[in-house]
MIMARTI-873238 format. One record per atom (N, C-alpha, C, O, CB): residue number from 1; residue in three letters; atom name; x, y, z. Coordinates in steps of 0.02 Angstrom, whole numbers, plus 50000, padded with zeros to 5 digits. Glycine has a CB too. Layout:
N
[NUM, ALA, CA, [X, Y, Z]] ...
% end
This chain:
96
[1, MET, N, [51746, 52241, 49522]] [1, MET, CA, [51732, 52171, 49533]] [1, MET, C, [51720, 52138, 49465]] [1, MET, O, [51683, 52164, 49424]] [1, MET, CB, [51669, 52162, 49580]] [2, PRO, N, [51752, 52081, 49452]] [2, PRO, CA, [51744, 52047, 49388]] [2, PRO, C, [51672, 52023, 49379]] [2, PRO, O, [51637, 52007, 49427]] [2, PRO, CB, [51792, 51988, 49383]] [3, LYS, N, [51652, 52020, 49316]] [3, LYS, CA, [51584, 51998, 49300]] [3, LYS, C, [51574, 51926, 49326]] [3, LYS, O, [51616, 51883, 49314]] [3, LYS, CB, [51571, 52001, 49224]] [4, GLY, N, [51519, 51914, 49361]] [4, GLY, CA, [51504, 51848, 49388]] [4, GLY, C, [51538, 51832, 49453]] [4, GLY, O, [51530, 51777, 49479]] [4, GLY, CB, [51523, 51797, 49338]] [5, ALA, N, [51577, 51878, 49481]] [5, ALA, CA, [51613, 51864, 49544]] [5, ALA, C, [51565, 51851, 49601]] [5, ALA, O, [51581, 51811, 49646]] [5, ALA, CB, [51659, 51923, 49561]] [6, HIS, N, [51507, 51883, 49601]] [6, HIS, CA, [51459, 51873, 49655]] [6, HIS, C, [51425, 51805, 49651]] [6, HIS, O, [51389, 51786, 49697]] [6, HIS, CB, [51407, 51928, 49653]] [7, LEU, N, [51435, 51768, 49597]] [7, LEU, CA, [51403, 51703, 49588]] [7, LEU, C, [51446, 51645, 49613]] [7, LEU, O, [51424, 51588, 49610]] [7, LEU, CB, [51386, 51692, 49516]] [8, ARG, N, [51504, 51660, 49637]] [8, ARG, CA, [51549, 51606, 49660]] [8, ARG, C, [51519, 51570, 49720]] [8, ARG, O, [51487, 51600, 49763]] [8, ARG, CB, [51618, 51635, 49678]] [9, SER, N, [51531, 51506, 49721]] [9, SER, CA, [51510, 51466, 49778]] [9, SER, C, [51566, 51419, 49797]] [9, SER, O, [51611, 51406, 49757]] [9, SER, CB, [51444, 51426, 49763]] [10, SER, N, [51563, 51396, 49857]] [10, SER, CA, [51616, 51351, 49880]] [10, SER, C, [51604, 51281, 49855]] [10, SER, O, [51550, 51266, 49829]] [10, SER, CB, [51622, 51352, 49957]] [11, TRP, N, [51653, 51238, 49862]] [11, TRP, CA, [51647, 51169, 49841]] [11, TRP, C, [51596, 51132, 49884]] [11, TRP, O, [51570, 51080, 49863]] [11, TRP, CB, [51715, 51134, 49846]] [12, SER, N, [51582, 51158, 49942]] [12, SER, CA, [51538, 51122, 49988]] [12, SER, C, [51468, 51153, 49993]] [12, SER, O, [51431, 51137, 50040]] [12, SER, CB, [51569, 51120, 50056]] [13, THR, N, [51449, 51195, 49946]] [13, THR, CA, [51383, 51228, 49949]] [13, THR, C, [51326, 51178, 49953]] [13, THR, O, [51282, 51184, 49995]] [13, THR, CB, [51374, 51274, 49889]] [14, ARG, N, [51326, 51129, 49908]] [14, ARG, CA, [51271, 51079, 49908]] [14, ARG, C, [51271, 51038, 49972]] [14, ARG, O, [51218, 51023, 49999]] [14, ARG, CB, [51277, 51033, 49847]] [15, ARG, N, [51330, 51021, 49996]] [15, ARG, CA, [51336, 50982, 50058]] [15, ARG, C, [51308, 51023, 50117]] [15, ARG, O, [51273, 50996, 50159]] [15, ARG, CB, [51409, 50962, 50072]] [16, GLN, N, [51324, 51087, 50119]] [16, GLN, CA, [51300, 51131, 50173]] [16, GLN, C, [51224, 51137, 50171]] [16, GLN, O, [51190, 51134, 50222]] [16, GLN, CB, [51332, 51200, 50168]] [17, LYS, N, [51197, 51147, 50111]] [17, LYS, CA, [51124, 51154, 50104]] [17, LYS, C, [51088, 51089, 50124]] [17, LYS, O, [51035, 51091, 50155]] [17, LYS, CB, [51105, 51173, 50032]] [18, LYS, N, [51117, 51032, 50106]] [18, LYS, CA, [51088, 50968, 50126]] [18, LYS, C, [51089, 50961, 50202]] [18, LYS, O, [51040, 50939, 50232]] [18, LYS, CB, [51127, 50909, 50094]] [19, ALA, N, [51144, 50979, 50234]] [19, ALA, CA, [51150, 50975, 50307]] [19, ALA, C, [51098, 51021, 50340]] [19, ALA, O, [51070, 51003, 50392]] [19, ALA, CB, [51221, 50994, 50330]] [20, GLU, N, [51086, 51080, 50311]] [20, GLU, CA, [51036, 51126, 50339]] [20, GLU, C, [50966, 51096, 50335]] [20, GLU, O, [50927, 51102, 50382]] [20, GLU, CB, [51039, 51193, 50301]] [21, ARG, N, [50950, 51064, 50279]] [21, ARG, CA, [50884, 51033, 50272]] [21, ARG, C, [50875, 50976, 50322]] [21, ARG, O, [50823, 50969, 50353]] [21, ARG, CB, [50874, 51007, 50200]] [22, ILE, N, [50926, 50935, 50328]] [22, ILE, CA, [50922, 50878, 50375]] [22, ILE, C, [50915, 50903, 50447]] [22, ILE, O, [50877, 50876, 50486]] [22, ILE, CB, [50985, 50833, 50369]] [23, ALA, N, [50952, 50955, 50464]] [23, ALA, CA, [50947, 50984, 50531]] [23, ALA, C, [50877, 51010, 50544]] [23, ALA, O, [50850, 51003, 50599]] [23, ALA, CB, [51000, 51040, 50541]] [24, ALA, N, [50846, 51042, 50494]] [24, ALA, CA, [50779, 51068, 50502]] [24, ALA, C, [50727, 51013, 50511]] [24, ALA, O, [50676, 51023, 50544]] [24, ALA, CB, [50760, 51111, 50441]] [25, ALA, N, [50740, 50954, 50483]] [25, ALA, CA, [50693, 50898, 50488]] [25, ALA, C, [50704, 50855, 50550]] [25, ALA, O, [50665, 50809, 50563]] [25, ALA, CB, [50698, 50855, 50427]] [26, ARG, N, [50755, 50869, 50588]] [26, ARG, CA, [50769, 50829, 50648]] [26, ARG, C, [50712, 50831, 50699]] [26, ARG, O, [50704, 50784, 50738]] [26, ARG, CB, [50833, 50852, 50682]] [27, ASN, N, [50673, 50884, 50698]] [27, ASN, CA, [50615, 50889, 50744]] [27, ASN, C, [50565, 50833, 50732]] [27, ASN, O, [50527, 50815, 50777]] [27, ASN, CB, [50581, 50956, 50736]] [28, PHE, N, [50564, 50805, 50672]] [28, PHE, CA, [50515, 50754, 50654]] [28, PHE, C, [50543, 50683, 50662]] [28, PHE, O, [50507, 50635, 50651]] [28, PHE, CB, [50491, 50764, 50583]] [29, ALA, N, [50606, 50677, 50679]] [29, ALA, CA, [50639, 50612, 50679]] [29, ALA, C, [50656, 50588, 50750]] [29, ALA, O, [50666, 50628, 50796]] [29, ALA, CB, [50702, 50614, 50637]] [30, ASP, N, [50660, 50523, 50756]] [30, ASP, CA, [50686, 50491, 50816]] [30, ASP, C, [50751, 50457, 50793]] [30, ASP, O, [50750, 50400, 50771]] [30, ASP, CB, [50634, 50439, 50848]] [31, GLY, N, [50806, 50493, 50799]] [31, GLY, CA, [50869, 50469, 50771]] [31, GLY, C, [50865, 50475, 50696]] [31, GLY, O, [50857, 50529, 50668]] [31, GLY, CB, [50883, 50396, 50793]] [32, GLN, N, [50871, 50418, 50662]] [32, GLN, CA, [50867, 50418, 50589]] [32, GLN, C, [50800, 50393, 50564]] [32, GLN, O, [50791, 50382, 50504]] [32, GLN, CB, [50923, 50374, 50560]] [33, ILE, N, [50753, 50385, 50609]] [33, ILE, CA, [50687, 50358, 50592]] [33, ILE, C, [50635, 50414, 50592]] [33, ILE, O, [50630, 50452, 50641]] [33, ILE, CB, [50666, 50302, 50641]] [34, LEU, N, [50597, 50419, 50538]] [34, LEU, CA, [50541, 50466, 50535]] [34, LEU, C, [50477, 50427, 50549]] [34, LEU, O, [50464, 50375, 50518]] [34, LEU, CB, [50537, 50502, 50466]] [35, ALA, N, [50437, 50451, 50596]] [35, ALA, CA, [50373, 50419, 50610]] [35, ALA, C, [50326, 50430, 50551]] [35, ALA, O, [50327, 50482, 50519]] [35, ALA, CB, [50342, 50446, 50676]] [36, GLN, N, [50285, 50381, 50537]] [36, GLN, CA, [50238, 50385, 50481]] [36, GLN, C, [50193, 50446, 50488]] [36, GLN, O, [50175, 50476, 50437]] [36, GLN, CB, [50196, 50321, 50477]] [37, GLU, N, [50174, 50464, 50549]] [37, GLU, CA, [50129, 50521, 50560]] [37, GLU, C, [50162, 50587, 50541]] [37, GLU, O, [50126, 50636, 50529]] [37, GLU, CB, [50107, 50522, 50632]] [38, THR, N, [50228, 50590, 50540]] [38, THR, CA, [50262, 50654, 50528]] [38, THR, C, [50291, 50660, 50458]] [38, THR, O, [50326, 50709, 50444]] [38, THR, CB, [50316, 50664, 50579]] [39, ILE, N, [50279, 50611, 50415]] [39, ILE, CA, [50312, 50611, 50350]] [39, ILE, C, [50292, 50671, 50307]] [39, ILE, O, [50334, 50698, 50271]] [39, ILE, CB, [50295, 50547, 50313]] [40, VAL, N, [50229, 50693, 50310]] [40, VAL, CA, [50208, 50750, 50269]] [40, VAL, C, [50244, 50813, 50291]] [40, VAL, O, [50270, 50850, 50249]] [40, VAL, CB, [50131, 50760, 50273]] [41, GLN, N, [50247, 50825, 50357]] [41, GLN, CA, [50282, 50884, 50382]] [41, GLN, C, [50356, 50880, 50366]] [41, GLN, O, [50388, 50931, 50350]] [41, GLN, CB, [50271, 50892, 50457]] [42, ALA, N, [50385, 50821, 50371]] [42, ALA, CA, [50456, 50813, 50356]] [42, ALA, C, [50469, 50827, 50282]] [42, ALA, O, [50518, 50860, 50265]] [42, ALA, CB, [50479, 50741, 50374]] [43, LEU, N, [50426, 50803, 50238]] [43, LEU, CA, [50435, 50817, 50167]] [43, LEU, C, [50428, 50891, 50152]] [43, LEU, O, [50465, 50918, 50111]] [43, LEU, CB, [50384, 50777, 50125]] [44, GLU, N, [50381, 50924, 50185]] [44, GLU, CA, [50373, 50996, 50175]] [44, GLU, C, [50434, 51035, 50198]] [44, GLU, O, [50448, 51090, 50174]] [44, GLU, CB, [50311, 51021, 50212]] [45, THR, N, [50472, 51006, 50245]] [45, THR, CA, [50533, 51038, 50270]] [45, THR, C, [50592, 51021, 50225]] [45, THR, O, [50633, 51064, 50211]] [45, THR, CB, [50546, 51016, 50342]] [46, LEU, N, [50597, 50959, 50204]] [46, LEU, CA, [50655, 50936, 50166]] [46, LEU, C, [50654, 50955, 50093]] [46, LEU, O, [50706, 50972, 50064]] [46, LEU, CB, [50661, 50861, 50171]] [47, VAL, N, [50595, 50954, 50062]] [47, VAL, CA, [50589, 50967, 49991]] [47, VAL, C, [50570, 51040, 49981]] [47, VAL, O, [50524, 51065, 50012]] [47, VAL, CB, [50536, 50920, 49958]] [48, LEU, N, [50607, 51073, 49937]] [48, LEU, CA, [50594, 51144, 49923]] [48, LEU, C, [50567, 51153, 49853]] [48, LEU, O, [50578, 51110, 49810]] [48, LEU, CB, [50659, 51185, 49932]] [49, PRO, N, [50530, 51208, 49841]] [49, PRO, CA, [50505, 51221, 49773]] [49, PRO, C, [50561, 51217, 49722]] [49, PRO, O, [50616, 51244, 49732]] [49, PRO, CB, [50470, 51289, 49770]] [50, GLY, N, [50547, 51183, 49666]] [50, GLY, CA, [50597, 51177, 49613]] [50, GLY, C, [50641, 51116, 49619]] [50, GLY, O, [50681, 51102, 49574]] [50, GLY, CB, [50639, 51237, 49612]] [51, ASP, N, [50637, 51079, 49675]] [51, ASP, CA, [50678, 51019, 49684]] [51, ASP, C, [50658, 50964, 49636]] [51, ASP, O, [50601, 50962, 49611]] [51, ASP, CB, [50673, 50994, 49756]] [52, ARG, N, [50705, 50919, 49623]] [52, ARG, CA, [50691, 50858, 49585]] [52, ARG, C, [50675, 50803, 49635]] [52, ARG, O, [50712, 50792, 49682]] [52, ARG, CB, [50751, 50838, 49539]] [53, VAL, N, [50619, 50768, 49623]] [53, VAL, CA, [50597, 50716, 49668]] [53, VAL, C, [50585, 50652, 49628]] [53, VAL, O, [50546, 50652, 49580]] [53, VAL, CB, [50532, 50737, 49707]] [54, ALA, N, [50618, 50598, 49647]] [54, ALA, CA, [50608, 50533, 49615]] [54, ALA, C, [50557, 50494, 49655]] [54, ALA, O, [50567, 50480, 49714]] [54, ALA, CB, [50675, 50493, 49609]] [55, ILE, N, [50501, 50477, 49624]] [55, ILE, CA, [50449, 50438, 49657]] [55, ILE, C, [50462, 50365, 49642]] [55, ILE, O, [50427, 50333, 49603]] [55, ILE, CB, [50377, 50460, 49632]] [56, GLU, N, [50512, 50340, 49673]] [56, GLU, CA, [50532, 50270, 49665]] [56, GLU, C, [50556, 50246, 49733]] [56, GLU, O, [50573, 50286, 49776]] [56, GLU, CB, [50588, 50261, 49610]] [57, GLY, N, [50558, 50183, 49742]] [57, GLY, CA, [50584, 50155, 49803]] [57, GLY, C, [50612, 50086, 49787]] [57, GLY, O, [50612, 50065, 49730]] [57, GLY, CB, [50531, 50150, 49857]] [58, ASN, N, [50636, 50052, 49838]] [58, ASN, CA, [50661, 49985, 49828]] [58, ASN, C, [50604, 49937, 49811]] [58, ASN, O, [50615, 49883, 49783]] [58, ASN, CB, [50698, 49960, 49890]] [59, ASN, N, [50544, 49958, 49827]] [59, ASN, CA, [50486, 49917, 49808]] [59, ASN, C, [50427, 49963, 49798]] [59, ASN, O, [50430, 50023, 49813]] [59, ASN, CB, [50471, 49864, 49863]] [60, GLN, N, [50373, 49936, 49772]] [60, GLN, CA, [50314, 49976, 49756]] [60, GLN, C, [50282, 50007, 49818]] [60, GLN, O, [50252, 50060, 49813]] [60, GLN, CB, [50264, 49934, 49719]] [61, LYS, N, [50288, 49974, 49876]] [61, LYS, CA, [50258, 50001, 49937]] [61, LYS, C, [50289, 50068, 49955]] [61, LYS, O, [50254, 50114, 49977]] [61, LYS, CB, [50266, 49952, 49995]] [62, GLN, N, [50355, 50075, 49946]] [62, GLN, CA, [50388, 50138, 49962]] [62, GLN, C, [50366, 50193, 49914]] [62, GLN, O, [50351, 50249, 49936]] [62, GLN, CB, [50465, 50129, 49958]] [63, ALA, N, [50362, 50178, 49850]] [63, ALA, CA, [50341, 50227, 49801]] [63, ALA, C, [50269, 50248, 49814]] [63, ALA, O, [50252, 50307, 49809]] [63, ALA, CB, [50347, 50199, 49729]] [64, ASP, N, [50226, 50201, 49832]] [64, ASP, CA, [50157, 50215, 49849]] [64, ASP, C, [50152, 50261, 49910]] [64, ASP, O, [50116, 50310, 49909]] [64, ASP, CB, [50118, 50149, 49863]] [65, PHE, N, [50190, 50245, 49962]] [65, PHE, CA, [50190, 50284, 50024]] [65, PHE, C, [50214, 50356, 50010]] [65, PHE, O, [50183, 50404, 50034]] [65, PHE, CB, [50234, 50251, 50077]] [66, LEU, N, [50268, 50363, 49973]] [66, LEU, CA, [50295, 50430, 49959]] [66, LEU, C, [50248, 50471, 49915]] [66, LEU, O, [50239, 50531, 49927]] [66, LEU, CB, [50363, 50424, 49925]] [67, SER, N, [50217, 50440, 49865]] [67, SER, CA, [50172, 50479, 49822]] [67, SER, C, [50110, 50501, 49861]] [67, SER, O, [50086, 50557, 49850]] [67, SER, CB, [50151, 50437, 49761]] [68, ARG, N, [50085, 50459, 49905]] [68, ARG, CA, [50027, 50479, 49946]] [68, ARG, C, [50046, 50536, 49994]] [68, ARG, O, [50007, 50582, 50003]] [68, ARG, CB, [50000, 50418, 49987]] [69, ALA, N, [50105, 50532, 50023]] [69, ALA, CA, [50127, 50584, 50069]] [69, ALA, C, [50137, 50650, 50033]] [69, ALA, O, [50117, 50703, 50058]] [69, ALA, CB, [50192, 50563, 50104]] [70, LEU, N, [50167, 50648, 49974]] [70, LEU, CA, [50176, 50710, 49935]] [70, LEU, C, [50109, 50740, 49914]] [70, LEU, O, [50102, 50801, 49913]] [70, LEU, CB, [50219, 50696, 49873]] [71, ALA, N, [50061, 50698, 49898]] [71, ALA, CA, [49995, 50722, 49878]] [71, ALA, C, [49959, 50756, 49936]] [71, ALA, O, [49917, 50800, 49924]] [71, ALA, CB, [49952, 50665, 49851]] [72, GLN, N, [49974, 50738, 49998]] [72, GLN, CA, [49944, 50768, 50057]] [72, GLN, C, [49978, 50834, 50077]] [72, GLN, O, [49950, 50872, 50117]] [72, GLN, CB, [49947, 50720, 50116]] [73, ALA, N, [50036, 50847, 50049]] [73, ALA, CA, [50075, 50906, 50069]] [73, ALA, C, [50040, 50971, 50047]] [73, ALA, O, [50001, 50971, 50000]] [73, ALA, CB, [50146, 50904, 50040]] [74, ASP, N, [50054, 51024, 50082]] [74, ASP, CA, [50027, 51090, 50068]] [74, ASP, C, [50057, 51116, 50002]] [74, ASP, O, [50118, 51123, 49996]] [74, ASP, CB, [50041, 51140, 50126]] [75, SER, N, [50015, 51130, 49953]] [75, SER, CA, [50040, 51153, 49888]] [75, SER, C, [50071, 51223, 49891]] [75, SER, O, [50106, 51243, 49845]] [75, SER, CB, [49983, 51152, 49837]] [76, GLN, N, [50058, 51259, 49945]] [76, GLN, CA, [50091, 51324, 49954]] [76, GLN, C, [50164, 51315, 49973]] [76, GLN, O, [50206, 51359, 49960]] [76, GLN, CB, [50054, 51366, 50007]] [77, LYS, N, [50179, 51258, 50005]] [77, LYS, CA, [50248, 51244, 50026]] [77, LYS, C, [50286, 51204, 49973]] [77, LYS, O, [50344, 51217, 49960]] [77, LYS, CB, [50248, 51207, 50092]] [78, LEU, N, [50252, 51155, 49943]] [78, LEU, CA, [50283, 51112, 49892]] [78, LEU, C, [50250, 51126, 49825]] [78, LEU, O, [50193, 51106, 49813]] [78, LEU, CB, [50275, 51037, 49912]] [79, HIS, N, [50287, 51159, 49782]] [79, HIS, CA, [50261, 51173, 49715]] [79, HIS, C, [50320, 51177, 49667]] [79, HIS, O, [50378, 51180, 49687]] [79, HIS, CB, [50221, 51240, 49714]] [80, ASP, N, [50304, 51176, 49604]] [80, ASP, CA, [50354, 51179, 49550]] [80, ASP, C, [50407, 51124, 49556]] [80, ASP, O, [50466, 51136, 49542]] [80, ASP, CB, [50388, 51247, 49550]] [81, LEU, N, [50385, 51065, 49577]] [81, LEU, CA, [50432, 51009, 49584]] [81, LEU, C, [50443, 50977, 49516]] [81, LEU, O, [50398, 50976, 49474]] [81, LEU, CB, [50406, 50957, 49635]] [82, HIS, N, [50502, 50951, 49506]] [82, HIS, CA, [50519, 50913, 49446]] [82, HIS, C, [50515, 50839, 49467]] [82, HIS, O, [50561, 50814, 49500]] [82, HIS, CB, [50590, 50932, 49416]] [83, LEU, N, [50462, 50806, 49447]] [83, LEU, CA, [50451, 50737, 49468]] [83, LEU, C, [50481, 50688, 49418]] [83, LEU, O, [50471, 50694, 49358]] [83, LEU, CB, [50377, 50723, 49477]] [84, LEU, N, [50518, 50640, 49445]] [84, LEU, CA, [50546, 50586, 49405]] [84, LEU, C, [50507, 50523, 49421]] [84, LEU, O, [50517, 50492, 49473]] [84, LEU, CB, [50624, 50577, 49419]] [85, ILE, N, [50462, 50506, 49376]] [85, ILE, CA, [50417, 50449, 49386]] [85, ILE, C, [50426, 50402, 49327]] [85, ILE, O, [50417, 50422, 49270]] [85, ILE, CB, [50342, 50472, 49395]] [86, SER, N, [50442, 50339, 49341]] [86, SER, CA, [50453, 50292, 49287]] [86, SER, C, [50388, 50275, 49250]] [86, SER, O, [50388, 50263, 49190]] [86, SER, CB, [50485, 50228, 49313]] [87, SER, N, [50333, 50274, 49287]] [87, SER, CA, [50267, 50264, 49256]] [87, SER, C, [50214, 50297, 49299]] [87, SER, O, [50219, 50297, 49361]] [87, SER, CB, [50252, 50188, 49246]] [88, VAL, N, [50164, 50324, 49267]] [88, VAL, CA, [50108, 50355, 49303]] [88, VAL, C, [50059, 50298, 49318]] [88, VAL, O, [50015, 50283, 49278]] [88, VAL, CB, [50074, 50414, 49262]] [89, SER, N, [50068, 50268, 49377]] [89, SER, CA, [50029, 50208, 49393]] [89, SER, C, [49984, 50217, 49454]] [89, SER, O, [49946, 50172, 49471]] [89, SER, CB, [50075, 50151, 49406]] [90, ARG, N, [49987, 50275, 49486]] [90, ARG, CA, [49946, 50287, 49545]] [90, ARG, C, [49905, 50350, 49534]] [90, ARG, O, [49928, 50396, 49500]] [90, ARG, CB, [49991, 50295, 49609]] [91, PRO, N, [49845, 50353, 49561]] [91, PRO, CA, [49804, 50414, 49554]] [91, PRO, C, [49840, 50476, 49582]] [91, PRO, O, [49831, 50531, 49557]] [91, PRO, CB, [49738, 50405, 49590]] [92, GLU, N, [49881, 50466, 49635]] [92, GLU, CA, [49917, 50522, 49665]] [92, GLU, C, [49967, 50553, 49616]] [92, GLU, O, [49981, 50613, 49620]] [92, GLU, CB, [49953, 50499, 49728]] [93, HIS, N, [49993, 50513, 49570]] [93, HIS, CA, [50041, 50539, 49521]] [93, HIS, C, [50009, 50594, 49479]] [93, HIS, O, [50041, 50643, 49462]] [93, HIS, CB, [50067, 50482, 49476]] [94, LEU, N, [49945, 50585, 49463]] [94, LEU, CA, [49910, 50636, 49424]] [94, LEU, C, [49898, 50699, 49466]] [94, LEU, O, [49901, 50754, 49439]] [94, LEU, CB, [49843, 50609, 49398]] [95, ASP, N, [49886, 50691, 49530]] [95, ASP, CA, [49876, 50748, 49575]] [95, ASP, C, [49940, 50788, 49583]] [95, ASP, O, [49939, 50849, 49586]] [95, ASP, CB, [49851, 50725, 49643]] [96, LEU, N, [49996, 50753, 49585]] [96, LEU, CA, [50060, 50786, 49595]] [96, LEU, C, [50078, 50826, 49533]] [96, LEU, O, [50130, 50858, 49531]] [96, LEU, CB, [50115, 50735, 49611]] 
% end
């Protein structure tokens, strides 16, 4: 077997992994809508250790909501995240 042959992946590997994450989070959704009460569990399902997470939204309310939800998540499930934050403006940003 040639060196590195076991590392080959298909063109659709990232697409497949994304579909698997979305399918796993469907339990928390009503169609395409996530209830506010289930956002922490949904994030723990969708975001994996080592993922890159942008704490930004179309407005400050979205960024605030997401940072608070991430701060409530179980650190045993969500850890080693690479956070992309334009400014550390919320107390939760320091916790994350």
